[in-house]
C-alpha positions in Angstrom: 92.9 46.6 4.3 90.9 44.7 2.7 92.7 40.9 1.8 92.3 40.4 -2.2 90.8 37.4 -2.4 91.3 35.5 -5.9 88.9 33.9 -7.6 90.1 30.5 -6.4 89.7 31.1 -3.0 85.8 32.1 -3.9 85.1 28.7 -5.5 86.4 26.9 -2.4 84.6 29.1 0.1 81.5 27.9 -2.1 82.7 24.7 -2.8 82.4 24.5 1.3 79.2 26.3 1.4 77.4 24.2 -0.8 79.7 20.7 1.3 77.9 21.7 4.5 74.7 22.5 2.7 74.4 18.9 1.7 75.7 17.8 4.7 72.4 19.3 6.9 70.0 18.1 4.4 71.3 14.8 5.1 70.6 15.2 8.8 66.8 16.4 7.8 66.2 13.2 6.1 67.8 10.7 8.5 67.3 12.1 11.5 64.4 14.6 11.8 62.0 12.5 8.8 62.0 9.2 11.0 61.5 11.7 14.2 58.2 13.2 12.2 56.9 9.3 10.9 57.0 8.5 14.0 54.5 11.2 15.7 53.0 11.2 12.8 52.3 7.0 13.4 51.6 7.7 17.1 48.4 10.5 15.8 47.0 7.9 13.6 46.7 5.3 15.8 45.5 7.7 18.1 42.6 9.1 15.8 41.8 5.3 14.9 41.4 4.0 18.6 39.2 7.3 19.2 37.9 6.0 15.8 37.4 2.7 16.7 35.9 3.5 20.4 33.1 6.1 18.9 32.1 3.2 16.6 31.7 1.0 19.5 29.7 2.4 21.5 27.3 3.9 17.9 27.1 -0.1 17.6 26.4 -0.1 21.3 22.9 2.3 21.4 22.0 1.1 18.5 21.9 -2.8 19.5 19.7 -1.7 23.0 
């Protein structure tokens, strides 16, 4: 037989789930976003480096 649950028990269960969601959102905001930002910065530096190399080669070709 199923145990009958009261409204108060349901509210406590929902409150626990909400707290868990807040905890997971906090972890994503503080940890994962920093790693993603670092990866994006690395890609940006790589693109800038390649662009600088292309421009310098283009200027070298034009000057000769």
